[in-house]
C-alpha positions in Angstrom: -1.0 14.8 -8.4 0.6 12.0 -10.4 -1.7 10.1 -12.8 -3.1 6.7 -12.0 -1.2 5.0 -14.8 2.1 6.5 -13.8 1.4 5.6 -10.2 0.6 2.0 -10.9 3.7 1.6 -13.0 5.8 2.5 -9.9 4.3 -0.3 -7.8 6.4 -3.5 -7.5 5.7 -6.0 -10.1 4.9 -8.9 -7.8 1.5 -7.5 -6.7 -1.8 -8.0 -8.4 -4.7 -5.5 -7.8 -8.4 -5.7 -7.3 -11.1 -3.0 -7.5 -12.9 -1.7 -4.4 -16.3 -2.4 -3.1 -18.4 -5.3 -4.5 -16.8 -5.9 -7.9 -18.9 -6.4 -11.0 -18.8 -9.8 -12.6 -15.6 -10.2 -14.6 -14.4 -12.7 -17.0 -12.3 -15.5 -15.6 -8.7 -16.1 -16.9 -6.8 -19.3 -17.4 -3.9 -20.0 -15.0 -0.6 -20.1 -16.8 0.4 -23.5 -18.1 3.9 -25.0 -18.1 5.4 -28.1 -19.6 4.2 -31.2 -17.6 7.8 -32.2 -17.0 8.4 -29.1 -14.9 5.2 -28.0 -13.3 1.6 -29.2 -13.3 -1.6 -27.7 -11.8 -3.1 -30.3 -9.6 -6.0 -28.4 -8.1 -7.7 -24.9 -8.1 -10.4 -23.6 -5.8 -12.5 -22.6 -8.9 -12.4 -24.1 -12.4 -10.7 -20.9 -13.8 -8.7 -18.2 -12.2 -11.2 -15.4 -11.2 -11.1 -12.1 -13.2 -10.7 -10.1 -10.0 -7.1 -11.4 -9.6 -6.1 -9.2 -12.6 -7.8 -5.9 -11.8 -6.4 -2.5 -10.6 -7.1 -0.8 -7.3 -10.0 1.6 -7.0 -12.0 3.3 -4.2 -15.7 2.9 -3.7 -17.6 4.2 -0.7 -14.4 5.0 1.2 -13.0 1.5 0.7 -10.0 0.4 -1.3 -9.5 -3.2 -2.5 -6.1 -4.8 -3.2 -5.3 -8.3 -4.4 -2.3 -10.0 -2.9 -0.6 -13.0 -4.4 1.6 -15.4 -2.5 4.8 -17.2 -3.5 4.6 -21.0 -3.7 4.4 -22.5 -0.2 4.6 -26.1 1.0 1.4 -25.5 3.0 -1.9 -23.9 2.3 -1.7 -21.9 5.5 1.6 -20.5 4.7 0.4 -19.5 1.2 -2.7 -17.7 2.7 -0.6 -15.8 5.2 1.8 -14.7 2.4 -1.0 -13.5 0.2 -2.4 -11.4 3.0 1.1 -9.9 3.6 1.5 -9.2 0.0 -1.8 -7.3 -0.2 -0.8 -5.3 2.9 2.5 -4.5 1.3 0.7 -3.3 -1.8 -1.4 -0.9 0.3 1.7 0.6 2.0 3.6 1.1 -1.3 0.5 2.5 -3.1 -0.3 5.0 -0.4 3.4 5.9 0.2 3.7 7.1 -3.3 0.6 9.3 -3.0 1.8 10.7 0.3 5.3 11.5 -1.1 3.6 13.4 -4.0 1.5 15.3 -1.5 4.5 16.3 0.6 6.5 17.4 -2.4 3.7 19.8 -3.6 2.9 21.1 -0.2 6.6 21.7 0.8 7.1 23.7 -2.4 4.1 25.9 -1.6 5.6 26.5 1.8 9.0 27.4 0.4 10.7 24.6 2.4 13.8 22.9 0.9 14.7 19.2 1.5 17.0 20.1 4.4 13.8 21.1 6.3 11.2 18.8 4.8 12.4 15.8 2.9 9.3 14.3 1.2 11.1 10.9 0.6 12.1 10.5 4.3 8.6 11.7 5.5 6.9 9.3 3.1 9.0 6.4 4.4 8.1 7.2 8.0 4.4 7.2 7.0 4.9 3.8 5.3 6.4 2.3 8.4 3.5 3.5 10.6 0.9 2.4 8.0 2.5 -1.1 7.8 1.9 -1.6 11.5 -1.6 -0.3 11.4 -2.7 -2.2 8.3 -1.6 -5.5 9.6 -4.8 -5.8 11.6 -7.1 -3.7 9.4 -6.7 -5.5 6.1 -9.7 -7.8 5.7 -9.8 -10.6 3.2 -13.1 -10.8 1.2 -12.3 -13.6 -1.2 -9.7 -16.3 -1.6 -8.5 -18.2 -4.6 -6.0 -21.0 -4.4 -4.0 -23.2 -6.7 -2.0 -26.4 -5.9 1.0 -27.1 -8.1 3.3 -30.1 -8.6 6.8 -28.6 -9.0 10.2 -30.2 -9.5 10.8 -29.6 -5.7 7.5 -30.9 -4.5 4.0 -29.6 -3.8 3.5 -25.8 -3.9 0.4 -23.8 -2.9 -0.3 -20.3 -4.4 -3.0 -18.1 -3.1 -4.7 -14.9 -4.2 -6.5 -12.7 -1.6 -8.9 -9.9 -2.4 -8.7 -7.5 0.6 -10.7 -4.5 1.7 -8.9 -1.5 3.3 -10.9 1.5 4.7 -9.5 4.9 3.6 -10.4 6.1 7.1 -7.8 3.8 8.6 -5.1 5.1 6.2 -6.1 8.7 6.8 -5.8 8.2 10.6 -2.2 6.9 10.1 -1.4 9.9 7.9 -2.7 12.3 10.6 -0.8 10.5 13.4 2.4 10.7 11.4 1.9 14.5 10.7 1.1 15.1 14.4 4.3 13.4 15.4 6.4 15.4 12.9 4.7 18.6 14.1 5.8 18.0 17.7 9.4 17.2 16.6 9.5 20.4 14.5 8.1 22.5 17.4 10.7 21.1 19.8 13.5 21.7 17.3 12.3 25.3 16.8 12.6 25.9 20.6 16.2 24.6 20.6 17.3 26.4 17.5 19.6 29.4 18.1 20.1 30.6 14.5 17.3 33.1 13.6 16.9 32.0 10.0 17.0 28.3 10.8 14.5 28.9 13.6 12.0 30.5 11.2 12.4 27.6 8.8 11.8 25.1 11.6 8.7 27.0 12.8 7.4 27.1 9.2 8.0 23.3 9.1 5.9 22.9 12.2 3.1 24.9 10.5 3.5 22.7 7.5 2.9 19.5 9.5 0.0 21.1 11.3 -1.6 21.8 8.0 -1.0 18.2 6.8 -2.6 17.0 10.1 -5.7 19.2 9.5 -6.1 18.3 5.9 -5.6 14.6 6.2 -4.8 12.5 3.1 -8.2 12.8 1.6 -9.0 16.5 1.3 
């Protein structure tokens, strides 16, 4: 599997992470300052930006925590919704990379080339399904908000610490593998070429194993 540092380097730069479970007390950090002529911090929901806004994801007791950060919005509500979306997007991207790595290693072990099992395409399919499922399963545990005066008006920026159960992610993974298994089995029935048929049958076995294993072995 790829290392944690390498994995985090691949995640999009707009996302900030938090650690899972109940985080230990962390030092606060000062919000960035800009020249008064361009932007000015008018209000923040705590005297200093909480330390959890700058932490990496981790897993504790089967729960992962991600921190989403919003763009500047004209309303507090819009900012909160964007922070939640950003956290959900972080879950999808983070898990999509893990899944792609798992598919790559397993397909090599099965002797399947990319024409039979494409790890990139399969991981993207998983990401799509996960995005739908996570929209209602990402739970916000903490909020932190800043109100800025900008050259174009008032802008709200929100940080959201969210909890995501690994079980929910694992269920999405198994559902995707099951769907891919059915498609491979149907293709094997329709395949006339003997060699291609064997490869497709092997692909169906591959997806069955992925379904049985789940994401967390």
